[in-house]
C-alpha positions as CSV (number, residue, x, y, z in Angstrom):
1,M,3.5,-131.5,126.1
2,T,5.8,-134.4,126.9
3,A,9.1,-134.8,125.1
4,Q,7.5,-137.5,122.9
5,Q,4.5,-135.3,122.1
6,R,6.8,-132.5,121.1
7,L,8.6,-134.9,118.8
8,V,5.3,-136.1,117.3
9,L,4.4,-132.5,116.5
10,T,7.8,-131.8,115.0
11,V,7.6,-134.9,112.8
12,A,4.0,-134.1,111.8
13,V,5.0,-130.5,110.8
14,L,8.0,-131.7,108.8
15,G,5.9,-134.4,107.0
16,S,3.2,-132.0,106.0
17,S,5.4,-129.1,105.2
18,V,7.2,-131.1,102.5
19,A,3.9,-131.3,100.6
20,F,3.0,-127.7,101.2
21,L,6.4,-126.4,100.3
22,D,6.4,-128.3,97.1
23,S,2.9,-127.1,96.1
24,T,4.0,-123.5,96.3
25,I,7.5,-123.9,94.8
26,V,6.1,-125.6,91.7
27,N,4.0,-122.6,90.7
28,V,7.0,-120.3,90.7
29,A,9.0,-122.8,88.7
30,L,6.5,-123.5,85.9
31,P,7.6,-120.9,83.4
32,A,11.3,-122.0,83.7
33,I,10.3,-125.7,83.4
34,S,8.4,-125.1,80.1
35,R,11.2,-122.9,78.7
36,E,13.8,-125.6,79.3
37,L,11.8,-128.8,78.6
38,G,9.4,-127.5,76.1
39,G,5.7,-128.4,75.7
40,G,4.4,-124.9,76.5
41,L,1.1,-124.6,78.5
42,S,0.5,-128.4,78.4
43,T,3.7,-129.1,80.3
44,Q,2.8,-126.4,82.8
45,Q,-0.7,-127.8,83.4
46,W,0.4,-131.4,83.8
47,T,3.3,-130.5,86.0
48,V,0.6,-129.5,88.5
49,D,-2.2,-131.9,87.4
50,A,-0.2,-135.1,87.5
51,Y,0.5,-134.4,91.1
52,L,-3.2,-133.6,91.9
53,V,-4.7,-136.7,90.2
54,T,-2.6,-139.2,92.1
55,L,-2.9,-137.2,95.4
56,G,-6.7,-137.1,95.1
57,A,-6.9,-140.7,94.0
58,L,-4.9,-142.3,96.8
59,I,-5.6,-140.2,99.8
60,L,-8.4,-142.2,101.2
61,V,-6.5,-145.5,100.7
62,A,-3.5,-143.9,102.4
63,G,-5.6,-143.0,105.4
64,A,-6.9,-146.5,105.8
65,V,-3.4,-148.0,105.4
66,S,-2.2,-145.6,108.0
67,D,-4.8,-146.8,110.5
68,A,-4.1,-150.4,109.7
69,Y,-0.3,-150.6,109.6
70,G,0.8,-147.7,111.7
71,R,1.3,-144.0,111.1
72,V,5.1,-144.1,111.5
73,L,5.4,-146.8,108.8
74,V,3.1,-144.9,106.4
75,L,4.8,-141.6,107.0
76,R,8.2,-143.2,106.5
77,I,7.1,-144.6,103.1
78,G,5.6,-141.3,102.1
79,L,8.8,-139.4,103.0
80,I,11.1,-141.8,101.2
81,G,8.8,-141.9,98.1
82,F,8.5,-138.1,98.0
83,G,12.3,-137.7,98.3
84,I,13.0,-140.1,95.5
85,A,10.3,-138.5,93.3
86,S,11.7,-135.0,94.0
87,V,15.2,-136.1,92.8
88,A,13.6,-137.6,89.7
89,V,11.7,-134.4,89.0
90,A,15.0,-132.4,89.4
91,L,16.8,-134.7,87.0
92,A,14.0,-135.0,84.4
93,P,15.3,-134.8,80.9
94,D,11.9,-134.3,79.2
95,P,8.3,-133.6,80.0
96,A,7.3,-137.3,80.0
97,V,9.7,-138.2,82.8
98,L,8.7,-135.0,84.7
99,M,5.0,-136.0,84.6
100,I,5.7,-139.5,85.8
101,A,7.9,-138.2,88.6
102,R,5.2,-135.6,89.6
103,A,2.6,-138.4,89.7
104,V,4.8,-140.4,92.0
105,Q,5.2,-137.3,94.2
106,G,1.4,-137.0,94.4
107,A,1.1,-140.6,95.4
108,A,3.7,-140.2,98.1
109,G,2.1,-136.9,99.2
110,A,-1.2,-138.7,99.8
111,F,0.6,-140.7,102.5
112,L,2.1,-137.6,104.2
113,V,-0.7,-135.2,105.5
114,P,-3.3,-137.8,106.8
115,S,-0.6,-139.8,108.6
116,S,1.0,-136.6,110.0
117,L,-2.3,-135.4,111.5
118,A,-3.2,-138.9,112.6
119,L,0.0,-138.9,114.7
120,I,-1.2,-135.9,116.6
121,T,-4.7,-137.2,117.1
122,A,-3.5,-140.6,118.3
123,T,-1.1,-139.2,120.9
124,M,-3.0,-136.2,122.3
125,R,-6.4,-135.3,123.7
126,D,-8.2,-132.0,123.9
127,P,-7.4,-129.3,124.8
128,L,-3.8,-130.2,124.1
129,R,-4.7,-131.8,120.7
130,A,-6.5,-128.6,119.6
131,R,-3.5,-126.5,120.6
132,A,-1.1,-128.9,118.8
133,I,-3.2,-128.7,115.7
134,G,-3.2,-124.9,115.9
135,M,0.6,-125.0,116.1
136,W,0.7,-127.5,113.2
137,T,-1.4,-125.1,111.2
138,A,0.8,-122.1,112.0
139,M,4.0,-123.9,111.2
140,T,2.9,-125.6,108.0
141,T,1.4,-122.3,106.9
142,G,5.0,-121.0,107.2
143,A,5.9,-123.3,104.4
144,T,3.6,-121.3,102.0
145,V,5.7,-118.2,102.8
146,V,9.0,-119.9,102.4
147,G,8.0,-121.8,99.2
148,P,7.6,-118.9,96.7
149,L,10.6,-117.0,98.1
150,V,13.0,-120.0,98.1
151,G,11.6,-121.2,94.8
152,G,12.0,-117.8,93.2
153,L,15.6,-117.5,94.4
154,M,16.4,-121.0,93.1
155,V,14.8,-120.3,89.7
156,D,16.4,-116.9,89.3
157,Y,19.9,-117.6,90.5
158,L,20.5,-121.4,90.1
159,S,17.9,-123.6,88.3
160,W,14.3,-124.7,88.7
161,R,15.8,-128.2,89.4
162,F,17.2,-127.0,92.7
163,A,13.8,-125.9,93.8
164,F,12.8,-129.6,94.0
165,I,16.0,-130.9,95.4
166,I,15.5,-128.7,98.4
167,N,12.8,-131.1,99.6
168,V,15.5,-133.6,100.4
169,L,16.7,-131.7,103.5
170,P,13.4,-131.7,105.5
171,I,12.7,-135.3,104.4
172,A,16.1,-136.4,105.8
173,V,15.4,-134.6,109.1
174,G,11.9,-136.1,109.3
175,L,13.2,-139.7,108.6
176,F,15.9,-139.3,111.3
177,L,13.3,-138.0,113.9
178,L,11.0,-140.9,113.1
179,T,13.6,-143.3,114.5
180,R,13.4,-141.4,117.8
181,L,9.6,-141.9,118.2
182,D,8.4,-144.4,120.7
183,L,4.8,-145.3,120.0
184,P,4.3,-148.9,121.2
185,G,0.7,-149.2,120.0
186,D,1.3,-147.9,116.5
187,G,0.6,-150.6,113.9
188,A,0.1,-153.2,116.6
189,H,-3.0,-154.6,114.9
190,A,-1.5,-154.9,111.4
191,K,-1.4,-158.7,111.5
192,N,-5.1,-158.9,112.3
193,T,-6.1,-156.2,109.8
194,R,-7.3,-156.8,106.3
195,I,-7.4,-154.0,103.7
196,D,-10.4,-154.1,101.3
197,W,-8.2,-154.1,98.2
198,L,-11.1,-154.3,95.8
199,G,-12.7,-151.3,97.5
200,A,-9.3,-149.6,97.4
201,A,-9.1,-150.1,93.7
202,M,-12.6,-148.8,93.2
203,C,-11.9,-145.7,95.4
204,T,-8.6,-145.0,93.7
205,I,-9.8,-145.4,90.1
206,G,-13.1,-143.6,90.9
207,L,-11.5,-140.6,92.6
208,G,-8.7,-140.5,90.0
209,A,-11.1,-140.5,87.1
210,A,-13.4,-137.9,88.7
211,V,-10.5,-135.6,89.6
212,Y,-9.1,-135.9,86.1
213,A,-12.4,-134.9,84.5
214,L,-12.7,-131.9,86.8
215,I,-9.2,-130.8,86.1
216,E,-9.4,-131.2,82.3
217,E,-13.0,-130.0,81.8
218,P,-12.1,-126.3,81.4
219,N,-9.8,-127.3,78.5
220,A,-12.1,-129.7,76.6
221,G,-15.6,-129.2,77.9
222,W,-18.1,-131.8,79.2
223,A,-19.1,-132.9,75.7
224,A,-15.7,-134.3,75.0
225,P,-15.6,-138.2,75.4
226,G,-12.2,-137.8,77.1
227,I,-14.0,-135.8,79.8
228,W,-17.5,-137.3,80.3
229,I,-16.5,-140.9,80.1
230,P,-13.9,-140.8,82.9
231,G,-16.3,-138.4,84.8
232,I,-19.2,-140.8,84.7
233,T,-17.0,-143.8,85.3
234,G,-15.5,-142.1,88.3
235,I,-18.9,-141.3,89.8
236,L,-20.3,-144.8,89.2
237,L,-17.2,-146.4,90.8
238,L,-17.5,-144.0,93.8
239,V,-21.2,-144.9,94.3
240,A,-20.3,-148.6,94.0
241,F,-17.5,-148.0,96.5
242,V,-19.9,-146.4,99.1
243,L,-22.4,-149.3,98.7
244,R,-19.6,-151.8,99.2
245,Q,-18.4,-150.0,102.4
246,R,-21.9,-150.8,103.9
247,T,-21.3,-154.5,103.7
248,V,-17.6,-155.3,103.5
249,R,-16.0,-156.6,106.7
250,N,-13.0,-154.2,106.7
251,P,-14.2,-151.0,105.0
252,I,-11.7,-148.4,103.7
253,V,-14.1,-145.7,105.0
254,P,-16.2,-146.8,108.0
255,L,-19.5,-145.2,107.2
256,S,-20.2,-145.1,111.0
257,L,-17.9,-142.0,111.0
258,F,-20.7,-140.0,109.2
259,R,-23.1,-140.8,112.1
260,R,-21.0,-138.5,114.2
261,R,-22.4,-135.0,113.9
262,N,-19.2,-133.0,114.1
263,F,-17.5,-135.2,111.5
264,T,-20.3,-134.9,108.9
265,A,-21.0,-131.2,109.6
266,G,-17.3,-130.4,109.6
267,N,-16.7,-132.0,106.2
268,V,-19.8,-130.2,104.7
269,S,-18.4,-126.9,106.1
270,T,-15.0,-127.9,104.6
271,L,-16.6,-128.3,101.2
272,F,-17.9,-124.8,101.2
273,V,-14.9,-123.1,102.9
274,Y,-12.2,-124.7,100.8
275,A,-14.1,-124.1,97.6
276,A,-14.2,-120.5,98.5
277,L,-10.5,-120.5,99.4
278,S,-9.5,-122.0,96.1
279,L,-11.7,-119.6,94.1
280,N,-10.5,-116.5,96.0
281,G,-6.8,-117.5,95.7
282,F,-6.9,-118.2,92.0
283,V,-9.0,-115.2,91.0
284,L,-7.0,-112.8,93.2
285,A,-3.6,-114.0,91.8
286,V,-4.7,-113.8,88.2
287,Y,-6.6,-110.5,88.4
288,L,-3.9,-108.6,90.2
289,Q,-1.5,-109.5,87.3
290,Q,-3.8,-109.3,84.3
291,G,-6.3,-106.7,85.5
292,A,-4.4,-104.5,88.0
293,G,-1.0,-104.8,86.2
294,L,1.1,-106.0,89.1
295,S,4.1,-108.2,88.5
296,A,4.0,-111.9,89.5
297,T,6.2,-111.2,92.5
298,L,4.0,-108.3,93.8
299,A,0.8,-110.4,93.1
300,G,2.3,-113.1,95.3
301,L,3.3,-110.7,98.0
302,A,-0.2,-109.2,98.0
303,S,-1.7,-112.0,100.1
304,L,1.3,-112.2,102.5
305,P,-0.7,-110.5,105.3
306,I,-3.0,-113.6,105.3
307,T,-0.1,-115.9,105.9
308,F,1.4,-113.8,108.7
309,L,-2.0,-113.6,110.5
310,M,-2.2,-117.4,110.2
311,I,1.2,-117.9,111.7
312,A,0.5,-115.4,114.5
313,L,-3.0,-116.5,115.5
314,S,-3.5,-120.2,114.7
315,A,-1.8,-121.7,117.7
316,R,-3.7,-119.3,120.1
317,V,-7.0,-120.0,118.4
318,G,-6.4,-123.7,118.5
319,A,-5.8,-123.5,122.3
320,L,-9.0,-121.4,122.8
321,A,-11.0,-123.9,120.7
322,G,-9.7,-126.7,122.9
323,R,-11.2,-124.9,125.9
324,W,-14.4,-123.4,124.5
325,G,-15.2,-125.9,121.7
326,P,-15.0,-125.4,118.0
327,R,-18.5,-124.2,117.1
328,I,-18.1,-120.5,117.8
329,F,-14.8,-120.3,115.8
330,M,-16.1,-122.4,112.9
331,T,-19.1,-120.1,112.7
332,A,-17.4,-116.8,113.2
333,G,-14.3,-117.5,111.1
334,P,-16.1,-118.1,107.7
335,L,-18.4,-115.1,108.3
336,I,-15.4,-112.9,109.0
337,M,-13.8,-114.2,105.8
338,S,-17.0,-113.5,103.9
339,A,-17.0,-109.9,105.1
340,G,-13.3,-109.6,104.1
341,T,-14.1,-110.9,100.6
342,L,-16.9,-108.4,100.1
343,L,-14.3,-105.7,100.7
344,L,-12.8,-106.6,97.4
345,L,-15.9,-105.0,95.8
346,T,-14.1,-101.7,96.4
347,V,-11.5,-102.6,93.8
348,S,-12.0,-100.3,90.8
349,A,-10.4,-99.5,87.5
350,D,-8.3,-96.9,89.4
351,F,-6.4,-99.6,91.3
352,D,-4.9,-99.0,94.8
353,Y,-3.6,-102.0,96.7
354,W,-3.3,-100.2,100.1
355,W,-7.0,-99.0,100.2
356,Q,-8.8,-101.6,98.1
357,V,-7.0,-104.9,98.7
358,L,-5.0,-104.8,102.0
359,P,-8.1,-104.2,104.2
360,S,-9.7,-107.3,102.6
361,M,-6.5,-109.3,103.2
362,L,-6.4,-108.4,106.9
363,V,-10.0,-109.2,107.6
364,F,-9.9,-112.4,105.5
365,G,-6.7,-113.5,107.1
366,T,-8.1,-113.0,110.6
367,G,-11.2,-115.1,109.7
368,L,-9.0,-117.8,108.2
369,A,-6.9,-118.1,111.3
370,V,-10.0,-118.3,113.4
371,T,-11.4,-121.1,111.2
372,V,-8.7,-123.6,110.2
373,S,-7.4,-125.1,113.4
374,P,-10.9,-125.5,115.1
375,L,-12.2,-127.0,111.9
376,T,-9.4,-129.6,111.7
377,S,-9.6,-130.3,115.4
378,A,-13.4,-130.8,115.4
379,I,-13.3,-133.3,112.5
380,L,-10.4,-135.3,113.9
381,G,-11.8,-135.1,117.4
382,A,-15.0,-136.7,116.3
383,A,-13.1,-139.9,115.3
384,D,-11.6,-142.6,117.5
385,A,-7.8,-142.6,117.7
386,A,-7.8,-145.8,115.7
387,Q,-9.6,-144.1,112.8
388,A,-7.5,-140.9,112.9
389,G,-5.8,-141.6,109.6
390,I,-8.9,-142.2,107.6
391,A,-10.7,-139.3,109.2
392,S,-7.9,-137.0,108.2
393,A,-7.8,-138.5,104.7
394,V,-11.6,-138.0,104.2
395,N,-11.3,-134.4,105.2
396,N,-8.3,-133.9,102.9
397,A,-10.1,-135.5,100.0
398,V,-13.1,-133.2,100.6
399,A,-10.8,-130.2,100.6
400,R,-9.0,-131.2,97.4
401,V,-12.2,-131.9,95.5
402,A,-13.8,-128.7,96.8
403,G,-10.8,-126.8,95.5
404,L,-11.3,-128.2,92.0
405,L,-15.0,-127.5,91.7
406,P,-15.0,-123.6,91.5
407,I,-12.0,-123.6,89.1
408,A,-13.9,-126.0,86.8
409,A,-16.9,-123.6,87.0
410,L,-14.8,-120.4,86.7
411,A,-16.2,-119.3,83.3
412,A,-19.8,-119.5,84.7
413,I,-18.8,-117.7,87.9
414,T,-17.0,-114.8,86.2
415,G,-19.3,-114.5,83.2
416,G,-16.6,-115.7,80.8
417,A,-13.9,-113.1,81.5
418,L,-11.8,-112.2,84.5
419,D,-12.2,-108.5,84.0
420,L,-13.2,-106.1,86.8
421,A,-16.9,-107.2,86.6
422,G,-15.9,-110.9,86.6
423,F,-13.6,-110.2,89.6
424,H,-16.5,-108.7,91.5
425,R,-18.8,-111.6,90.6
426,A,-16.2,-114.1,91.9
427,A,-15.9,-112.1,95.1
428,I,-19.6,-112.3,95.7
429,V,-19.7,-116.1,95.0
430,T,-16.7,-116.5,97.4
431,A,-18.5,-114.6,100.1
432,I,-21.7,-116.7,99.7
433,L,-19.7,-119.9,99.9
434,L,-18.0,-118.8,103.1
435,A,-21.2,-117.6,104.6
436,V,-22.8,-121.0,103.9
437,G,-19.8,-122.8,105.5
438,G,-20.2,-120.7,108.6
439,L,-24.0,-121.3,108.8
440,V,-23.4,-125.1,108.4
441,S,-21.1,-125.0,111.4
442,L,-23.6,-122.9,113.4
443,V,-26.3,-125.5,112.9
444,G,-24.3,-128.7,112.7
445,I,-21.3,-128.4,115.1
446,R,-21.5,-129.2,118.7
447,S,-18.8,-128.0,121.1
448,L,-19.1,-131.3,122.9
449,P,-18.7,-133.9,120.2
450,D,-21.0,-137.0,120.2
């Protein structure tokens, strides 16, 4: 890499890590937040959900704006907005202010990840790009290790408020490094670009309403007007948005992207793989505490081998995928994860982490490390550099929605209770989802993109 490319990678990692760090910190801080501010379970749910709704609603628009006005500008706006919102969360005097600040954080977070990855895509070509994405994956994954540990220390020894203020440091470093970037073509076409603002509103409201319905459905059920009305409204707006993209002069999402085989197949694979990841992560964390009797700290540490394998292997796998193409990795990785998930069927009433869970974590983590970098690289590599922002945003939107779907259907998957039998049923469903994701890649991905 050149000096500028190394700087691009550093900025991309910092920008994305802020969002990843916050998402893991908040889970640790939830009990302390509800104890101090009140509101019980509702406060805990909406501390998470307010962020997810605005993140999901704005991520496609953020990708389009990134392509139109430049990744550096959009990343700077995202970092500043996230920093201000983080301070507002830390200073929140009551649940209402906290929810509003979390919603602003989600909106700013929508600008961070797509523009960060778009910086890498726009400044590098394979095999260097694949290796850089592998390094990005490894280093941002490190934020998931640091998050719970730092958040736990802040909550236990200072206050949950300090767990959010810690975001300010990487944001300040990221903003400083942005001033050192020299990307002459970034945002050069802004004067001649028009954003389809009506389409942006349809997309934002449609995604926001649909995501809201998915999040709240487990609490109220589909029969509740507060669920099915926004759900149907969101779907209709998204259908109208897609129809509009076929005819409008400056589409938010150029539908021509989906004529590229790797882009379409990669996103379909993402749908299955990230649905499985969300289901597995949720069920494992809850069952280890409620079923196996582990403490919250031990339950969090149980999946640490996955994170270490991601950090150790992702950059190397990314480099190999850049040389050999993504298909073999995107096929083998989910199948390995599927096998690792099936090992959880050995979990019994006589619980033993070392023989029943650790082997699954090691196999699953290896498969995940084999999958993520090639998957991201294949999807972004299928798009032109000028469309890198929206390509990344589409993939992130698919991953976010995929993560909500199995949680909304959790009762049906587990049989109504997350006991040992429900845990085993969830493991089987997770394994099937991963196997389908691998088979989609086998059939749909080409090592040489069209």
